[in-house]
N, C-alpha and C positions, 0 to 999 in steps of 0.2 A: 244158273252166275258164268259169269264168265269169271274166265281165268287171262288177263294180264300176263306178256310175254314176265316184265321181270318176275312175277310169281314162282315164271315154272321156270325163268335158269335160276333165284332161289332155288326153292326147291329140287332138280337138279343137282343141284353143286350140294345140300344138304346130306342126297342120295351118296353124291360118286365118298362125303366123308365117309361116313358115317356104314357106307357098301363097301366099293375096294381099297380105300383105306384101312379103313378096318383091317381087312384080311396080307392087310401087307404088313398089318405094327405085329399082328397075328405071329409072322410067317419071321420075326427079324428075332434072334438069341439069346435076347434081354425084354420084359418084364415094357410095353411102354402101356399106359394109359387111355383106353378105346375113347373114337372124337364120340362124342353123345347130342342131342339137341332138350330142350325141354330145360329141370328142374332141377337134373342132377349135378350133384358137389360130393366138393371127396376126392382121395386121390388113386380112383377104380375107372374117375373119370371125365373130359377135359369137354368144357363146351365154348367153343369158339364165336365170337360170334360175323356175322359175317351183311355186310353193304357193299349197294351200288347203286352203281350214277351211274345219267350219261354221259359220254362227255365227246371230245369234237374233233369231230368228225376228216379225214383226208381230204381233200381235194376229187381226191383222182374217190376216193369212198361216197363223198358224193355226190357221181357224178353216175354213178355204179349200184345207190340205190342202197346202202350196207348203214346201219345204222349201228354206233358202236357204245358200248360201258367201260367199266373197268368197273373193276366186283376187290370186293377187299374183301380177306378171310381172317383175323389176330384167333392170337394163339397167345392166354394170356395162362402163365403158372408161373407156381409158387413159387418162390427159393427153396431148393435143394440141392444138394452131389448133383441128379440126374437130374437139373435139370433142362441146363444147355444141351446135353444131347437127346433130351426128347424134343428141344428143340427143332434139333437137325435134325433127329426120327420124323420125324408130322411132314419137317420138307421136304423134304426122299419121299416121303411117300405119295403127296397131291403130289406132288412132278412125275412124278411114272404113274399117277390116276391121271392124271391128266394130258399123258403124251400117249396114255392108251386109248383116253375118249378122248379125241380133241372137243367131238361135237357136242357135249353134254348128253349123246344117248339124241341125238336129233336134235336136242333146244336152238344152240346155234351157230354156224358154219364155218370159227374159226372156237377156241377159247387159247390165247396162248399167254401163258407165267410171264407178267415185264417187270417184277421185282420178287425181293426176297430182303427185312427187312430182321438182324438178332441182335435182338435194344436186351441188355444185362441191363438189371442194379443200378441207380447208380452209387449205393454202397455196399461191398457186400457183405453181407450177413446182415440184414437191419431188417429183413423180413417185408421187401419190393417183390414185383414179381419179376422172371424178364416175359419177355412173349418175343412170336413170331409174329412178321405184318406178309403177307404174301399178296403178292397183287396181280389181274387177274384185269388182259384185254378179251370182250367179247366182238365179237363182229356178223352180223343179222340180217340179212335179206330182207329191207324193210315190207316184203307184196307177203313173210310168212305172222310182222306183227298183224295179220285180223287176227288172230286168236286158237 
């Protein structure tokens, strides 16, 4: 069975989130829900969504044959007094994990965080969610796309 580069990228990001990011969260002075994937729900874990898109390449990237992707990780947190703090904790842990492993374990040539958005509920104390949206730009040599 052929594994496409897109599947490998998403798998590598999930590994970093459930591995290194969780380690960093556990080292904090206050309890932060860990990152999991699957059907987990509740206060002990958070299940982020991951979206991967091809993106426009620069002229230089076309010449040197690099593929470019945009990956978005979205954390949706129920409104609690700690939700804003959790958003900052996840953001910091992901930044550190990507800084420590900019190739996602050798899957990409370079991963760079290009944006972070902290979205508070439109109306406080109405049961709406907080969101953290982290955007990464990934580049990969085309020759590595063979699978």
